[in-house]
VEXMI-336828 format. One record per residue (C-alpha): residue number from 1; x, y, z; chain. Coordinates in pm, whole numbers. Last residue first. Layout:
<nodes>
NUM, X, Y, Z, A
...
</nodes>
This chain:
<nodes>
401, 11991, 8103, 8691, A
400, 11926, 8473, 8648, A
399, 12196, 8742, 8648, A
398, 12162, 9116, 8712, A
397, 12445, 9372, 8700, A
396, 12436, 9722, 8839, A
395, 12407, 10095, 8807, A
394, 12216, 10337, 9029, A
393, 12160, 10713, 9053, A
392, 11910, 10873, 9296, A
391, 11809, 11232, 9371, A
390, 11559, 11303, 9651, A
389, 11388, 11634, 9725, A
388, 11193, 11766, 10026, A
387, 11031, 12110, 10047, A
386, 10685, 11975, 10117, A
385, 10678, 11635, 10284, A
384, 10430, 11419, 10088, A
383, 10653, 11110, 10135, A
382, 10873, 11243, 9859, A
381, 10816, 11616, 9804, A
380, 10993, 11626, 9466, A
379, 11161, 11310, 9339, A
378, 11447, 11263, 9094, A
377, 11546, 10938, 8931, A
376, 11848, 10783, 8761, A
375, 11905, 10448, 8597, A
374, 12182, 10218, 8476, A
373, 12144, 9853, 8385, A
372, 12345, 9545, 8301, A
371, 12204, 9215, 8177, A
370, 12245, 8840, 8221, A
369, 12000, 8555, 8154, A
368, 11897, 8595, 7788, A
367, 12250, 8711, 7713, A
366, 12445, 9037, 7735, A
365, 12116, 9226, 7769, A
364, 12154, 9604, 7794, A
363, 11917, 9808, 8006, A
362, 11875, 10187, 8029, A
361, 11679, 10392, 8280, A
360, 11478, 10712, 8326, A
359, 11290, 10839, 8630, A
358, 11075, 11130, 8743, A
357, 10882, 11123, 9073, A
356, 10626, 11371, 9204, A
355, 10478, 11385, 9557, A
354, 10214, 11653, 9622, A
353, 10287, 11853, 9935, A
352, 10200, 11831, 10305, A
351, 10368, 12094, 10526, A
350, 10379, 11874, 10838, A
349, 10304, 11506, 10795, A
348, 10070, 11278, 10991, A
347, 9817, 11558, 11017, A
346, 9597, 11403, 10752, A
345, 9335, 11626, 10589, A
344, 9296, 11437, 10263, A
343, 9363, 11536, 9902, A
342, 9725, 11423, 9876, A
341, 9855, 11404, 9520, A
340, 10074, 11101, 9447, A
339, 10249, 11150, 9113, A
338, 10455, 10924, 8891, A
337, 10655, 11001, 8577, A
336, 10813, 10725, 8371, A
335, 11112, 10620, 8161, A
334, 11251, 10322, 7975, A
333, 11540, 10279, 7733, A
332, 11609, 9945, 7566, A
331, 11885, 9704, 7469, A
330, 11946, 9359, 7322, A
329, 11701, 9324, 7032, A
328, 11754, 9686, 6932, A
327, 11681, 10030, 7073, A
326, 11351, 9930, 7235, A
325, 11173, 10235, 7383, A
324, 10963, 10172, 7694, A
323, 10727, 10451, 7796, A
322, 10572, 10616, 8097, A
321, 10273, 10781, 8264, A
320, 10176, 10713, 8625, A
319, 9913, 10875, 8850, A
318, 9801, 10842, 9212, A
317, 9522, 11014, 9407, A
316, 9549, 11061, 9783, A
315, 9352, 11014, 10104, A
314, 9494, 11005, 10456, A
313, 9229, 11134, 10698, A
312, 9112, 10789, 10811, A
311, 9473, 10693, 10896, A
310, 9554, 10320, 10906, A
309, 9908, 10252, 10786, A
308, 10011, 9914, 10644, A
307, 10387, 9896, 10630, A
306, 10702, 9911, 10421, A
305, 10867, 9624, 10240, A
304, 11179, 9745, 10070, A
303, 11208, 10096, 9938, A
302, 11465, 10376, 9931, A
301, 11463, 10575, 10251, A
300, 11528, 10449, 10601, A
299, 11901, 10530, 10596, A
298, 11819, 10872, 10454, A
297, 11626, 10962, 10768, A
296, 11380, 11249, 10739, A
295, 11250, 11398, 11063, A
294, 10885, 11512, 11068, A
293, 10740, 11262, 11112, A
292, 10858, 10907, 11178, A
291, 10538, 10712, 11124, A
290, 10397, 10909, 10833, A
289, 10747, 10958, 10694, A
288, 10818, 10586, 10710, A
287, 10549, 10429, 10494, A
286, 10462, 10745, 10303, A
285, 10772, 10723, 10088, A
284, 10743, 10370, 9956, A
283, 10368, 10327, 9965, A
282, 10325, 10001, 10155, A
281, 9946, 9995, 10180, A
280, 9820, 10341, 10276, A
279, 9553, 10507, 10488, A
278, 9178, 10558, 10480, A
277, 9149, 10621, 10109, A
276, 9394, 10553, 9827, A
275, 9324, 10624, 9460, A
274, 9454, 10509, 9125, A
273, 9559, 10605, 8774, A
272, 9779, 10418, 8528, A
271, 9963, 10469, 8199, A
270, 10211, 10282, 7981, A
269, 10323, 10350, 7622, A
268, 10539, 10099, 7432, A
267, 10756, 10224, 7143, A
266, 10863, 10120, 6793, A
265, 10615, 9833, 6788, A
264, 10311, 10035, 6897, A
263, 10283, 9827, 7214, A
262, 9998, 9953, 7431, A
261, 10003, 9943, 7811, A
260, 9731, 9963, 8069, A
259, 9592, 10113, 8386, A
258, 9334, 10110, 8663, A
257, 9430, 10105, 9032, A
256, 9214, 10085, 9345, A
255, 9315, 10128, 9709, A
254, 9092, 10103, 10016, A
253, 9195, 10121, 10382, A
252, 8885, 10049, 10590, A
251, 8610, 10298, 10666, A
250, 8594, 10484, 11000, A
249, 8459, 10409, 11349, A
248, 8741, 10179, 11463, A
247, 8993, 10419, 11307, A
246, 8889, 10733, 11499, A
245, 8830, 10516, 11807, A
244, 9195, 10417, 11827, A
243, 9280, 10043, 11805, A
242, 9527, 9960, 12086, A
241, 9280, 9718, 12248, A
240, 9290, 9510, 11927, A
239, 8960, 9328, 11885, A
238, 8863, 9504, 11562, A
237, 9195, 9420, 11396, A
236, 9183, 9658, 11104, A
235, 9034, 9576, 10761, A
234, 9250, 9621, 10451, A
233, 9103, 9658, 10102, A
232, 9280, 9605, 9772, A
231, 9133, 9666, 9427, A
230, 9290, 9596, 9089, A
229, 9233, 9690, 8723, A
228, 9443, 9583, 8426, A
227, 9474, 9637, 8049, A
226, 9733, 9509, 7800, A
225, 9707, 9576, 7426, A
224, 9963, 9478, 7161, A
223, 9806, 9134, 7098, A
222, 9555, 9048, 7367, A
221, 9608, 9085, 7740, A
220, 9310, 9164, 7962, A
219, 9342, 9186, 8338, A
218, 9108, 9169, 8637, A
217, 9198, 9195, 9004, A
216, 9074, 9163, 9361, A
215, 9261, 9162, 9695, A
214, 9085, 9147, 10034, A
213, 9278, 9190, 10359, A
212, 9255, 9113, 10731, A
211, 9424, 9258, 11039, A
210, 9366, 9002, 11308, A
209, 9142, 8935, 11609, A
208, 8828, 8900, 11397, A
207, 8878, 8554, 11247, A
206, 9107, 8416, 11517, A
205, 9392, 8197, 11392, A
204, 9647, 8392, 11601, A
203, 9844, 8588, 11344, A
202, 10097, 8852, 11449, A
201, 10190, 9167, 11257, A
200, 10242, 9439, 11515, A
199, 9990, 9712, 11598, A
198, 10232, 10001, 11646, A
197, 10059, 10326, 11739, A
196, 10132, 10648, 11549, A
195, 10078, 10987, 11710, A
194, 9851, 11291, 11697, A
193, 9559, 11216, 11464, A
192, 9510, 10859, 11585, A
191, 9752, 10701, 11337, A
190, 9736, 10321, 11356, A
189, 10030, 10109, 11243, A
188, 10079, 9767, 11086, A
187, 10396, 9573, 11002, A
186, 10283, 9321, 10744, A
185, 10139, 8990, 10861, A
184, 9875, 8967, 10584, A
183, 9629, 8806, 10832, A
182, 9333, 8596, 10721, A
181, 9416, 8706, 10368, A
180, 9146, 8686, 10102, A
179, 9191, 8665, 9726, A
178, 9001, 8723, 9404, A
177, 9099, 8689, 9039, A
176, 8976, 8750, 8684, A
175, 9187, 8684, 8377, A
174, 9094, 8768, 8016, A
173, 9337, 8677, 7737, A
172, 9115, 8398, 7602, A
171, 8788, 8398, 7790, A
170, 8667, 8301, 8139, A
169, 9025, 8269, 8270, A
168, 8999, 8208, 8644, A
167, 9223, 8304, 8937, A
166, 9167, 8206, 9300, A
165, 9392, 8325, 9581, A
164, 9394, 8231, 9951, A
163, 9640, 8439, 10155, A
162, 9784, 8355, 10497, A
161, 10079, 8590, 10435, A
160, 10063, 8888, 10201, A
159, 10365, 9003, 10005, A
158, 10441, 9362, 9900, A
157, 10796, 9363, 9761, A
156, 10671, 9408, 9403, A
155, 10494, 9726, 9514, A
154, 10163, 9749, 9326, A
153, 9970, 9783, 9656, A
152, 10158, 10106, 9728, A
151, 10085, 10301, 9409, A
150, 10288, 10626, 9413, A
149, 10645, 10496, 9449, A
148, 10501, 10161, 9337, A
147, 10530, 10277, 8974, A
146, 10907, 10256, 8991, A
145, 11157, 10543, 8980, A
144, 11174, 10568, 9361, A
143, 11365, 10243, 9386, A
142, 11494, 10081, 9068, A
141, 11239, 9799, 9038, A
140, 10872, 9718, 8988, A
139, 10890, 9653, 8616, A
138, 11059, 9988, 8546, A
137, 10821, 10059, 8253, A
136, 10529, 9950, 8480, A
135, 10275, 9759, 8267, A
134, 10433, 9412, 8305, A
133, 10456, 9474, 8685, A
132, 10092, 9586, 8689, A
131, 9900, 9256, 8683, A
130, 10094, 9045, 8935, A
129, 10197, 9344, 9146, A
128, 9831, 9459, 9181, A
127, 9687, 9107, 9218, A
126, 9819, 9039, 9566, A
125, 10158, 8879, 9623, A
124, 10222, 8547, 9793, A
123, 10237, 8371, 10132, A
122, 10015, 8062, 10139, A
121, 9721, 7913, 9948, A
120, 9685, 7891, 9570, A
119, 9412, 7817, 9313, A
118, 9492, 7872, 8946, A
117, 9369, 8010, 8614, A
116, 9591, 8076, 8312, A
115, 9413, 7791, 8133, A
114, 9483, 7479, 7926, A
113, 9685, 7298, 8194, A
112, 9458, 7376, 8486, A
111, 9626, 7483, 8809, A
110, 9638, 7369, 9170, A
109, 9813, 7513, 9472, A
108, 10095, 7537, 9724, A
107, 10248, 7861, 9848, A
106, 10558, 8026, 9991, A
105, 10680, 8324, 9793, A
104, 10899, 8619, 9889, A
103, 10947, 8537, 10257, A
102, 11084, 8187, 10211, A
101, 11342, 8168, 10491, A
100, 11187, 8468, 10665, A
99, 11444, 8707, 10814, A
98, 11218, 9012, 10814, A
97, 11167, 8982, 10438, A
96, 11545, 8985, 10375, A
95, 11809, 8721, 10448, A
94, 12167, 8842, 10485, A
93, 12433, 8743, 10231, A
92, 12639, 9062, 10277, A
91, 12626, 9252, 9946, A
90, 12381, 9008, 9785, A
89, 12104, 9101, 10028, A
88, 11861, 8811, 10017, A
87, 11511, 8707, 9917, A
86, 11345, 8366, 9967, A
85, 11126, 8160, 9736, A
84, 10918, 7844, 9779, A
83, 10675, 7768, 9495, A
82, 10421, 7488, 9464, A
81, 10227, 7293, 9204, A
80, 9954, 7031, 9160, A
79, 9843, 6997, 8798, A
78, 9499, 6945, 8644, A
77, 9418, 6844, 8285, A
76, 9215, 6534, 8375, A
75, 9522, 6387, 8545, A
74, 9716, 6491, 8853, A
73, 10027, 6622, 8679, A
72, 10302, 6714, 8929, A
71, 10466, 7050, 8974, A
70, 10763, 7215, 9137, A
69, 10919, 7548, 9215, A
68, 11229, 7611, 9421, A
67, 11384, 7938, 9527, A
66, 11654, 8200, 9519, A
65, 11635, 8576, 9543, A
64, 11796, 8913, 9472, A
63, 11528, 9183, 9453, A
62, 11502, 9315, 9098, A
61, 11646, 9635, 8951, A
60, 11809, 9753, 9274, A
59, 11843, 9411, 9432, A
58, 12157, 9478, 9632, A
57, 12354, 9797, 9690, A
56, 12719, 9892, 9708, A
55, 12802, 10244, 9818, A
54, 12737, 10616, 9809, A
53, 12529, 10821, 10052, A
52, 12407, 11177, 10079, A
51, 12244, 11394, 10346, A
50, 12090, 11739, 10365, A
49, 11840, 11876, 10618, A
48, 11837, 12255, 10610, A
47, 11529, 12276, 10837, A
46, 11314, 12114, 10571, A
45, 11450, 11849, 10338, A
44, 11733, 11726, 10120, A
43, 11820, 11370, 10015, A
42, 12116, 11274, 9799, A
41, 12167, 10925, 9660, A
40, 12438, 10719, 9496, A
39, 12408, 10347, 9421, A
38, 12647, 10070, 9315, A
37, 12575, 9720, 9190, A
36, 12404, 9393, 9271, A
35, 12131, 9165, 9139, A
34, 12139, 8785, 9175, A
33, 11838, 8584, 9056, A
32, 11745, 8227, 9141, A
31, 11624, 7887, 9033, A
30, 11595, 7528, 9155, A
29, 11336, 7336, 8957, A
28, 11128, 7041, 9075, A
27, 10949, 6816, 8825, A
26, 10677, 6553, 8813, A
25, 10582, 6349, 8503, A
24, 10915, 6191, 8407, A
23, 11006, 6153, 8774, A
22, 10680, 5964, 8837, A
21, 10758, 5718, 8555, A
20, 11113, 5673, 8683, A
19, 10979, 5612, 9034, A
18, 10732, 5352, 8902, A
17, 10997, 5175, 8697, A
16, 11232, 5165, 8993, A
15, 10955, 5037, 9222, A
14, 10854, 4768, 8970, A
13, 11217, 4656, 8928, A
12, 11253, 4633, 9305, A
11, 10930, 4432, 9328, A
10, 11046, 4194, 9057, A
9, 11382, 4151, 9225, A
8, 11204, 4061, 9549, A
7, 10971, 3812, 9373, A
6, 11265, 3648, 9196, A
5, 11449, 3625, 9526, A
4, 11151, 3446, 9682, A
3, 11130, 3199, 9390, A
2, 11493, 3105, 9436, A
1, 11761, 3183, 9182, A
</nodes>
């Protein structure tokens, strides 16, 4: 063997060894969740409105999704990581999140190995879903039964684009976070007191010529106790020529939530209170009834990503009380009551009434990855429309891979 060939073989061996060493340290994981089943719903409202529907449904307990996550150690206890995740309708294979390939999560960041803290940039959730999903007995799913029916920023489908997030862990079990979105790119509307005005969801790299958002959160998790508090604020696009004067001269949308959960062993009790002022961030019912008033459309009802709605006269208080009752290691019952009580003077809805939701569900785990579920919920005055009721029954199968 010539000297040149020996050098080439040595370089190949070095490259192989280096790649194997990198592969041992770095990792990429393909994962997903498929959730599908059957749903029945009836919706009644003013002027003798009455509709019902029955059929297959996707993502009732958790939105069906697939994605990739990866990490690489950088040394000194730091790790580079990323997550790309897209949602889909399992009944027909269509992409959700307005057709985005990775509309559920799309971020890159850094984390510290001995801490829950992180730094991330990209499309991701605010702190309300991150901190309140473990507190919500329905864990953000099953339509109008979930906590997000009354607390819009806690909606698990609420994702903000162009978001910078920083989380720190100053003490064991205590997490504090802050985030800023240069443009959340959610469908945005202005209500000028008589009609709604679409503002779109574009992003043009201009600091003031975009809807902007601040998200803050703090959580404490130690033993059986879990506490959380979040605050979200949305600022309108000040340079938008469509911006009505009543919104340009009024405060921003502000939503705060405080809540917690305590595990007594035999039962877990959850509770939360919150308040919205100046509009709403993706509240499930309000999102379409405010825009489409006063007609109710059952095909628009039931969740998904809603909208940001600026209305200086829309103010409401939110409440949630619930429990999770483990039956054995494989099954549990969970239930909650939510309320969104309007205390503003909005004219976006006729005959405004307090919205109440009652839900109960059951889950059985076949394995650690596969479970079945059944749940039912009943809502009075959904979307704040007095005289409206919604009854919902779902059952399905969920598998993680």
